[in-house]
C-alpha positions as CSV (number, residue, x, y, z in Angstrom):
1,M,-6.4,-6.2,-13.1
2,A,-8.5,-3.2,-10.9
3,R,-6.8,-0.2,-9.5
4,I,-8.3,0.3,-5.8
5,L,-6.5,2.7,-2.6
6,L,-4.1,0.4,-0.8
7,R,-5.9,1.7,2.2
8,K,-9.4,-1.1,0.8
9,M,-6.4,-3.9,0.1
10,A,-8.7,-6.6,2.4
11,K,-5.8,-8.8,4.9
12,N,-4.1,-11.2,2.9
13,Q,-4.9,-9.3,-0.4
14,T,-1.5,-8.7,-2.7
15,G,-1.4,-6.7,-5.0
16,T,1.6,-4.1,-7.5
17,I,1.6,-0.6,-6.9
18,A,0.4,1.0,-9.7
19,A,1.5,4.8,-8.8
20,V,1.9,6.8,-6.1
21,K,-0.4,9.5,-6.5
22,V,1.4,12.2,-3.5
23,G,4.2,14.7,-4.1
24,G,6.4,17.0,-2.2
25,E,8.0,15.2,1.7
26,L,5.3,12.5,2.2
27,G,5.3,11.5,-1.3
28,Q,9.1,11.5,-0.8
29,R,8.9,9.1,1.9
30,I,6.4,7.3,0.3
31,R,8.9,5.7,-1.6
32,D,12.1,6.6,0.2
33,M,10.1,3.0,1.9
34,G,10.5,0.7,-1.5
35,L,6.3,1.7,-2.6
36,V,7.5,2.8,-6.0
37,P,5.6,1.6,-9.1
38,G,6.2,-2.3,-9.8
39,T,6.9,-3.6,-6.2
40,D,4.4,-5.9,-5.0
41,I,3.0,-6.1,-1.7
42,S,0.1,-8.2,0.4
43,I,-2.1,-6.6,3.8
44,Q,-0.2,-8.5,6.5
45,G,-3.4,-7.2,8.7
46,R,-4.7,-4.4,10.3
47,A,-4.9,-2.5,13.7
48,P,-8.3,-2.6,15.9
49,L,-9.6,0.5,14.9
50,N,-8.0,-0.5,10.7
51,D,-5.6,2.2,10.7
52,P,-2.2,1.9,10.3
53,V,-2.5,-0.7,7.9
54,A,1.0,-3.3,8.2
55,L,1.8,-4.9,4.5
56,R,4.3,-7.0,3.4
57,V,7.1,-5.0,0.8
58,M,10.6,-6.8,-0.6
59,G,10.4,-9.5,2.5
60,G,10.1,-6.8,5.3
61,T,7.1,-5.7,6.7
62,L,5.7,-1.6,6.6
63,S,2.6,0.0,8.8
64,L,1.3,3.3,6.6
65,R,-1.4,5.0,8.2
66,N,-4.5,5.3,5.7
67,N,-4.1,8.7,5.1
68,E,-1.3,7.8,4.0
69,A,-2.4,4.7,2.2
70,D,-4.9,6.8,0.1
71,F,-1.9,8.0,-2.0
72,I,-1.2,4.5,-3.3
73,E,-3.3,3.0,-6.0
74,V,-2.8,-1.4,-6.1
75,E,-3.3,-3.2,-9.1
76,V,-4.9,-6.1,-8.2
77,D,-7.2,-9.9,-9.4
78,D,-10.2,-9.1,-10.1
79,E,-11.7,-11.9,-7.9
């Protein structure tokens, strides 16, 4: 398993959140959306300029800006 930033994940790639590396209001907001370590996610798609990214988590769809996704480390399969 490799660790990469959520921003670097490809469309349809899946992984498990390993860490959220930000505190304060932004960190709390990310955690409140359910993006906590141990949560499985998959990338649904990206906007035409690659920002924001749409991801599937716990049966719902979320959208994150790349500057927010930069704080989330994800474990993905080495392929």
